[in-house]
N, C-alpha and C positions, 0 to 999 in steps of 0.2 A: 039422852046420855049425852056427854060431853064430846066433842070433836077433838083428836088427837094434835098437840102443836106441829107445826112444819120447821119451826126454827133448827131443830136437830138435822133433819135430813138435808136442808139448804146448807147447812154448815159443812156437813159431809161432802156435799158436792162440791163446793168451793174448796176444800183440802184436795180433792180428787183432781181437780183442776189445776191447782197448784202444785201438786206432785207431777202432774204430765208436764206443766210448764217447765218445771225444774230438771225433768228427765230430758224435754228437749235441749234445754240449755245446755245439759251437760254432755248430751251427743254432739251439740254443736261446736262447744269448746274442745273435746276429744277430735273432730274432724279437723279443726284447724290446725292444730299441732303447735299453735301459739300459746303464749302464758298469757291467760286472761287474771286480771287482778283489780283489787278495789281496796284501796288504803286511805285511812284517816291522816290528816298531816299534823294536827295538833290536840293530843300528843300523837306521836307517830303509831300506828297501829295498823296491821293487815288485816283487813276485812275478809278478804276472799283471795284466795289463789288457786289456779286450776294444777292439776297434777301434772302438767307438761313441764312445770316448773323444775320438779327432779330430774327429769329427762336431759334439760338443757343446764341449769345451774349445777346439777349434781348434788345438791341437798333436798331434803325432804321438806313438805309442805309444814310439817309441823315444827321443824327447826325454823322456818320463817316465821310463822306465828308466834314462836318463843321469841325470836331474836329480830325484829324488824328492821335493823340495821344491817344485817346479812346481806340486805339487797345491794345496797352501796358499798359494802365492804369486799364483795365479789369483783366490782369494777376493776380494770386493769390500772396499775398506779399512774400509768401516763394519761389516763383519761378521768380519773376518779375527781379531782380537783375542778376540772372542766364543767363535768356533766352535774356536780354537786351545786355548784356557782349558778350554771343555767337553769336548774330546775328551781332553784330558790327565787330566782329573777322573776320566773316563770309564775311562780305561786302568788307573787305580789300583783301581779295583774294576769289572770289566768283566761282573758278572753280569746286568746288563740288557741289552738290545738298543740299540745305538747308532743314534740317530736325529736327524737335524737338518735344517733347511732355512736355505739361504744364497744369496748371489748370487756369481756369478763374472763376471770381465770377459775376453773373449777377445781374442785379438790384435788383431782388426779393431775393437774398442772395443764390440762389441755385448754388452749385459747378459742374463744367462740366470740363471732362476732353479733350483736343484737341492735336490731331496728326496734326502738320503741315509740309508741303513739298513746296518747291520752287527754282525757278531757277533764275539766273540773265541774263539781256540780254540788250545790248546797241542799240538802234535804230540809224537811219539816222540823227537825230537831236543831238546825242552824249551824251544824257541823258541815266543814269544808271537806269532802272526798274526792279523789280523782281515780276514774275509771279508765284502765287501759288495756293494751295488748303489747307483749313484746315477743318479737320473732327471730327464730334463729336464721341469720342471712350468711352464716359463714360458707357454706357452699358457694353461695352466689358470690360473695365477696372475692373466694378464692379463683371462681372462674373468672371474674370480671379481670382480676390481677393477672391471670394467665394469658386472657385476652389481650390486656393491655400490652404484656411482656413479648407477646406475639407480633403485636402490630408494630412495637418497637423495634423487635427482631428484624421484622419485614422490612420497614422504613430503612434500617441501617443497611439490611442486604441491597435493596434497590438502590440505596445512595451510593453505596461502593462498588455497584457492578458496573460493567462497561456498557451493558444493554439497558435501554429504555423499556418501559413497562407500559402497557396501555389496556383500558377496560371499556369495551364498547357495548352500552345498553340498546338493544337492538328494538327495545319496545318505547323508550324516550327518545331514543337519537342521540344521547348525550354520551360523551367519551373522557374518560379520565387518563391523562397522561402525566408519566412522572416527569422530574425536571430533564432527566437524562432523555426521555424520549422527546419532549419539545425541542432540546438541543439537535438531536440527531434529525428530526424533521424539518429544522431550519426556523423554527418557530420562536419568538420572544417568549421569555418565561411568564407563565399565567398564575396568578394567585390562588385561584379555586383549581386549576389543572383541569377544568372540564369544558368541553367545547362541542360545539353542536356537531350532528352527523354531515352536514354539509360541507363543514370545513374539513372534517376529515376526509370525505370524499376528494376533495379539492387538494389535500395534501397527498393522497395516493396517486393522484392522477399528474403531478409536476415530475418531470416536464412532459409536455402534451405530445410526444412521440408515440406513445402507446396507449393511449387512454382506454380503446375498447378492449383492448386485452387484459388490463388491470381489471376493469370494471368486471368482466367475465370472469376473472379467476376468483374475485370476493363473490360475485353473486352465486356461482357454482357451488362454492363450498357451502356458503349458508343454505343453500336449497339441499344441501345433504349429496350433490352430485361427484365431490371429489372428498378424499379421505382427509384432507389437511390444507391449510393455507400455509405454504412454505415457498417464498419467492425472493429474488434479488433485483431491485428496482433502482432505478436512478431518481435522485430526489434533488429538486433545485434548491440551492442554499442562498442566504441572503445578500451573499457577495457575488452572486450571479454564476458559480462554479456548480456544475453536477457531481453527486457524490453517491457511490453505491451503498445501498442499505439492504439487510435481510428482514424480510418481514415474517414473523411465524405467528399464528393464532389457533385457537381451538374454541370450538363452540360450545356453550352449555344450553341443551334443549330440553323442552317440556316433555311430559308423558307421550304426548302425541308425535313427537319428534321435530317440533317446530323450533327454530334456532330464536333462543332468547337473549343470548349475552355472547359477545365475541372478545375474549382475551388474549393477551399474547406480548411478544417482545419487538424490539427494532433493535439491531446489530449495525455495528459499523463494520463493514467489509469491503471499504474502498481500497486501503492499502492490499490487502488479499488479491481482489478483483484485478488490480492495476499491476500487480507483480505478476498475476497469471497472465494476464495480457501481453506484458511485456517478455515473459518466457516463451509464450507462443510466437510472438512477433520474432523472437531470436532463433528459433526451431525453422519459422519459414524461410528467414533470411539466411542461415545455415546451410536449408537444403538448396535453395536457389543460388546460393553463394558457390556451392559444392559445383554444382552444374557450370556455371559461369566462369569459375577458375580453370575447369577442364578445357573450355572454349578458349579462354584467354592464352593458356599454355601453347595451343595450336597456334593462335595468332602469332605468339610471340615468335615461334619459329619462322614462320613465313615473312614476319617483319625485320627479324634480326638478317636474314639474307638480304632482303631489299634495302634497308638502310645501311647495311655494312658493305656491299657491293656498289651501292649508289655513292656513298662517300668514298670509297676508294677509287671510283671513277672519276669523281669531281677533282681529286688531286691531280688528276692526270691529263685535265681539259684545260684549254685557254680560256682566261677570264674574258665574258662577252660573247664566246661563241655561242651557237645553236646548240650544239651539244651540251655546253654546260647549262644553258637555261633548260634544256629538257631533264637534265639530270636533277636540277635543282628542284625542278616540280615534282619529280619522283620522291625525292628525299623529304620535300614538303608535305606530300602526299602519306608518307610513311611515317613521319613525325606526327601527323593527325592520327592517324591508325593506332601509333603507340599511345597517344593520350587517352582514346578511348579504351585500348586494354588497360592503361592503368586505372582509368575510371571502374572498369569492369573488376579488375582485381582489388581496388580498394573497397568496392561494395561487397565483395567474396571473403574480404578479409585475408587475403593472401598475399597482398603486397607488404613487404616487410620494410619497414626503415627503423633507424635508430631513434629512439625517444631523446628528445634534447628539450633544453628549456626555448621556447618559441616566443618572440616579442608580438604578442597577439596584435596590436595595434598596428604595427609597422605591414604585417601581413594582410590584415584587413584594408589597410588603405591602398596595398597594391592591389587587391582583389577589385576593390571600388574603381581603380583607374581603368583595369581590365573591362570593367563593365560599361563604362561611358561610350565606348563606340557601339556597344549592343542595344543601346536604348532605342526604341521604336516609337513612332507616333508622338503622343503628347505625353509622354511620360517623364517625369522630372524625379532626378536623384538628390535627395538630401542627407548628408552624412553628419552624425555626430559623434566623434571619437572622443572620449574622456578616460580612457583607461591608462594613459601614461605607457610607463615601462613595464606593467603587469606581465606576467609569463604565465604558461601553462606548460605541461609537459607533454610534447607531442612531436607532431611533423608539420612542418610549415605547408606541404602539399594538403595535409588534412583539412587545416584552416581554410585555404583556398577552396577546398571542395565544398566545406560548410557554409562559406559565403557567398560562393557563387552559385550554389543549387538553391540556396533559400531566394537569392535575389533573382535568379532565373524563374523560379517558381510565383513570385511574387508579379514579376513583369507579364508572364503570362495570364496572370489572373486579371490584367486591366488591359483588355483589347481595345478600349475606347479612351485610354491614357489615364493618368491619376499621379500620385507620388509615390515613390519607393523611398522609404525612409530605411537608413542603417545606423544604428546607435551602437556604441560600445561604452561599457562603464564597467566599475568593480563594485561589488555588493557583500556584504557580509551577514550571513543568516544566522540568528543568535539559536535557532533550534531548527531541528528537522523538519521537513514537509513534503508532501506529495506533488510531483508534478504530473504532466499529462503522460508523459512516458515512463514515469519511475519514481522511486522516491529519492529526495535531496537531504544529504545530511547536512548538520550545521556544520558551517566554515564560511571561507573566504572563496569568492568566485570572480571570474569573468563573465561579465554578461553582454552576450550578442543579442540584440532585438532587430528583427528586420520585420517591417510592416508594410502594408500596401492598402490602397483605396479601391479595390477591385470588387469582385463579384462575391467573395465570401465563399464560405464553405457548408454545404446544406449540413443539418444535425445528422441526418442518417449515413453520412460519408465520412463524420468526424473519426469513428473508431476505425477506419481503414486507410487512411491517408497515408501512414507509414508503410503499409503492405507495397511488397516487390510488384512493380508492373501494374499497381492500382492507378488509374488516371480518370478524370472526368472531363479530359480535353478532347478535341474535335481530334480526328486522325492525322498523323504527321505532325501533330504538336505535342511535343515531350514523349517520354519514354516510359513514364512510371517509376523510374530507378532514383530520381533525385532526391525525394524526401527520405526514400529507405537508405541511402547513402550516408545522407546526413544523420539518421537515426543511428546507423551502425557505428559511425566515426565518434559521435558524442557518447554513446554507452561504451565505447572501447576506452575512451578518455576519461570515464568515471563520472560524466554528467547526466545533466536532463534536460528534457525540452517541455515547455508549458506553449500551448496553442489556444488561442482565443479568436474566435470567429463571429462575424454577424452578417447574415446575407444582405447583400447590397451596400455593406458598409466596409468589407475589406477583413482582411485577416493579420494576426500578429504573431509571430514565432520569436520565442524567447529563449535562447540557449544558454545554459548555465555550465561552466567547465570551471573545475577546482583551480583555484589560483596557486601557483607555485613559487612565489617571491617575485623578483623583478630581474630584469636583464637590460643592460645598456643594447643600444642600437648595434647591430652586426656591424663588423668593419668591411670593407670594401674587399671583395677577392681580386687580388692581382694575377693577371695571366700569367703562365710560365710553361716552360718547354715540358713535353711528357718525359718522364723517365724512361731510358732506355737498357735493353739487356746486354748481356756480354758472351754472347755465342752460348748460353746455356741452353739443353736440350728439353724440349717440352712434349709430353705425350698428350696430344689432342684426341679427346673421345667424344663422339656425338652419333646419334644413329641418322641424322639428316645429313646427306653428303653437301648439300650446299652450305650448311653451316660449318661443315669440318673444313672444307676449302677456305669459307671466309676466315675462321678462326685461325687457320694455318697461317694464311697471308697476312693477317694482323700481327700475328706473332713473327713472322719474317720482318716486317716492316717496322717493328719495334726492336729488332736485334736480336732474336732468339732463333735457335734452330728447332725444328719441329718434326715429329713423326704422328702421322695421322691414321684412326682407327674409326670404324663406323660401328662397333659394336663393343659392349663391354666384354663379351668372351675373347674377341680378338687381342683387346688390349691386355688383359690377364695373361694371354699366353706370350705376348711380346715381353710383357715386364717378367714373367716368370723365367723367361730364358736369360735375361740380362737386367736384373734388379739395379746394378750400378750405372745402366746405361743412361737413366734419366734423371735429369736434376728436378722436375717438378711434374705434376700432371693437372690437365685441366679437362674435367669430364661433365658431362650432362648427367642430370639424376634419372629423368624419365627415360629409359631405352627399355626395349622389349628384352627377354631373356635376363641376362644380368644388369642390374640398375646401378646407378652411379655408386649409390651407398654400400651395396655388396661389393663394387670394386674397390671402393675404398678401405672397407674391412680387410680385404685380401691384402690389398698392397701395404697397408699397415702392420699388418702380420708378419709381414717378409721384411720390410723396411719402416722401422717407427719413424724414423725422422725424415721421412719423404714429405713434402710440401703437396698437398691437393688441394686443388679449388673446384668446388661444386657451384655447377651453374643448373638454374631451372626457370622454366616460363610459369611455374606455378610454387611459387614460395607461400610458406606460412610459418607461424611461430615454431609450431612442431616440427617442421624438417629444417629449420634452421638450428633450433636446439639440437636435435638429433644429429645433424651433422657437426656440429662443433663438439658434441660430446664424443662421437666418434674419432675425430681428431682431425677434420677440416680445418685448413688454414683460413680459407674465405667461402663465402657463400654469395654469389652473384646472382641478380635476377636478370634473366633476358627480356628483350635484346641488350646484349652488354656492348655500350659503346668504347670506341677505342682509347679513351681516357680512361675510362672504368677499368680495362683490361690492362692497361699500363700501370696503373697505380697497384692493382691487385699483385700483379706479377712481380713488381719492384719490392712489395711488402714483403714477399716470402724469399726472396732470392738472396738476402744477405748471408743467411745461414746456409742455403745451398751453395752460393758461389764460393763458401770456404770449403765447405765438402768438395765441389768439383776443384778446386785448386789443389786439395789434399789428394784427391785421386790421381790427379794429373802429375803431381810431384812425385807420387809413388811410381807412377809408370816411367818417370826420367831415369 
């Protein structure tokens, strides 16, 4: 019996294998989501296209089979010619893989981005076919566009921000810094803006005054011991100056809590810190000044009696006598005491003088001449005055105090000798900037420079040199008031001070004062006789009996009649009994019970035209303005010299004299 043939069963198995392969192929195509296609090029015919075509292109596969040109027709108008030419050129030499990106427009008008790849192959029939895949990359494109837009937006924000941005990769030690961050750190711009960790640490630790504290703050935050990195530190700039910067940072940590990235910002807070320091300095000066002003008031009363009676006694002694020499010594000591009080009052901002145009160079030359006898040891004075007739608005005494105190401070810094240089020039600042003691606006300035070749100022002391009573000198060498006084005067005149110092090389103080035009040299003052009164009656009021007796005697010597009171209440009673009895009133301000201002108001309510001169050993802008607003004719600072009293009385008595004459005519 013949055996059955195995050919049909083998064919059956082959078909089953083919079916399984096709099934696997279809599953693979469906899993990718891409459009898998096979096309013949001549003539154009789509041999195969996966069902994903309908989802991406929006047309059915059957439509594509019928219209092979539908593929190219769906390409966006702006891309169609470019893709057509590129595909045609590729077919001419299809040795490499075909790859392109383009846009298509679906029937519903939706725009899709396509990334297409393909390879060419020639089969046994000799026909050229292309097998490829087209992927919908619309979401990827939109995401990339959004990311690019976000990066551009971030770059613009960083560029436009006043803060600098930095990012420290703790694993690689590299740090990215924006251009602004590099500028604030004092670095030259870097093309890649990336710097190694070692340099970042160096940046943080400049200047070297608080290395350990800064290292500790960073290390503790990275270790998770503190909640944030937020600190304000000084950074050394390329020009050698130190500027305040605020550093803020936040850590990115892995699931185990280990810091892997530290990112943050650097801000310029130099102007705020200096303004804050200046405000604190002013508050300290004000507090100490109030205390000093109270002491000065009591001193002035004592000195007023000493100087007044001393000068009065001098006029009654014979020239060359021992008594005259003794009295001259007393007056000289009193003048020294008055100079000290003037210094305290200037420091406390209680001394009041009318602001005038001051010929700065002339006053500075006078100050330099006064310094020459005080030069000690091997100190050499070198002056370079080039301000010409430039003027400031202020008081000549203030200029003397600024030059003198800076020069004395410089001389005390050179115990072994050296060179004291005083220079004066005019400078124009095209734009504002910060000085050591505060901001400087743009404008014209008279610039005073006082420098020495002494021991210099230690970095830890530079922030305190303008504090009242702060000194690093030996006991009995300096009081600690000199630089405080200078700072107070310069600030009052609208200026600022720059300080530069190096240990062992000396210090330089540069004072900027606003220039207010020019003035000619002041004319010489001719001596003249003191004006005298015409028997007008003056009511003298002071709670100090010695000053009452002194002022009354001065009035008598100047040709006035006087009535004295030692309290405001007594003066008010006498005046109330006979308001027309007195032609003027000379009263102290600070008195127990009724003050001079209260007495002034009471008398003005009774006689509005009554001249009242107010005196005080503790004057300030507030008191002067208040007294004048209440109707005071003059405001004098104690101790009052004979010439000052004569001038003040003569200035108020023309009106009083006419009133006195009228009253006397009425009595005749």
